[in-house]
C-alpha positions as a Markdown table, in Angstrom:
| # | Residue | x | y | z |
|---|---|---|---|---|
| 1 | Unk | 96.1 | 119.2 | 103.5 |
| 2 | Unk | 93.7 | 116.3 | 104.3 |
| 3 | Unk | 92.6 | 114.2 | 101.3 |
| 4 | Unk | 89.2 | 113.5 | 102.8 |
| 5 | Unk | 87.2 | 115.1 | 105.7 |
| 6 | Unk | 84.9 | 113.0 | 108.0 |
| 7 | Unk | 81.2 | 113.1 | 107.3 |
| 8 | Unk | 80.4 | 115.4 | 110.2 |
| 9 | Unk | 83.1 | 117.9 | 109.3 |
| 10 | Unk | 82.0 | 117.9 | 105.7 |
| 11 | Unk | 78.4 | 118.6 | 106.6 |
| 12 | Unk | 79.4 | 121.3 | 109.1 |
| 13 | Unk | 82.0 | 122.7 | 106.6 |
| 14 | Unk | 84.7 | 122.6 | 109.3 |
| 15 | Unk | 88.4 | 122.0 | 109.0 |
| 16 | Unk | 89.1 | 118.3 | 109.6 |
| 17 | Unk | 92.5 | 116.9 | 110.6 |
| 18 | Unk | 91.4 | 113.3 | 109.7 |
| 19 | Unk | 92.9 | 111.7 | 112.9 |
| 20 | Unk | 91.7 | 108.2 | 113.5 |
| 21 | Unk | 89.4 | 107.1 | 115.1 |
| 22 | Unk | 88.2 | 110.6 | 116.0 |
| 23 | Unk | 89.3 | 113.9 | 114.5 |
| 24 | Unk | 89.8 | 117.0 | 116.8 |
| 25 | Unk | 86.7 | 118.9 | 115.8 |
| 26 | Unk | 84.5 | 115.8 | 116.5 |
| 27 | Unk | 86.2 | 115.3 | 119.9 |
| 28 | Unk | 85.6 | 118.9 | 120.9 |
| 29 | Unk | 82.0 | 118.8 | 119.8 |
| 30 | Unk | 81.5 | 115.2 | 121.2 |
| 31 | Unk | 80.3 | 113.9 | 117.8 |
| 32 | Unk | 80.7 | 110.4 | 116.4 |
| 33 | Unk | 83.4 | 110.6 | 113.7 |
| 34 | Unk | 82.6 | 108.5 | 110.6 |
| 35 | Unk | 84.0 | 108.1 | 107.1 |
| 36 | Unk | 81.2 | 106.3 | 105.4 |
| 37 | Unk | 80.3 | 108.5 | 102.4 |
| 38 | Unk | 81.8 | 107.5 | 99.1 |
| 39 | Unk | 84.1 | 110.1 | 97.6 |
| 40 | Unk | 82.8 | 111.6 | 94.4 |
| 41 | Unk | 84.9 | 110.8 | 91.3 |
| 42 | Unk | 86.6 | 113.7 | 89.7 |
| 43 | Unk | 87.0 | 114.5 | 86.0 |
| 44 | Unk | 84.9 | 113.8 | 83.0 |
| 45 | Unk | 82.3 | 111.1 | 82.9 |
| 46 | Unk | 83.1 | 108.2 | 80.5 |
| 47 | Unk | 81.6 | 108.8 | 77.1 |
| 48 | Unk | 81.2 | 112.5 | 77.6 |
| 49 | Unk | 83.6 | 113.5 | 74.9 |
| 50 | Unk | 82.1 | 111.0 | 72.5 |
| 51 | Unk | 78.7 | 112.8 | 72.8 |
| 52 | Unk | 80.3 | 116.0 | 71.8 |
């Protein structure tokens, strides 16, 4: 399991193998493979329980 897919595979909802510098789906589709988006933090937001 890959911890993070590249931006193009995430947008196309494809299976990414996260090979550097280009993953296999991006090589086959001749896309530029980038990992620029910041990953979203998981879990509860700080102060959420306090508001309950």
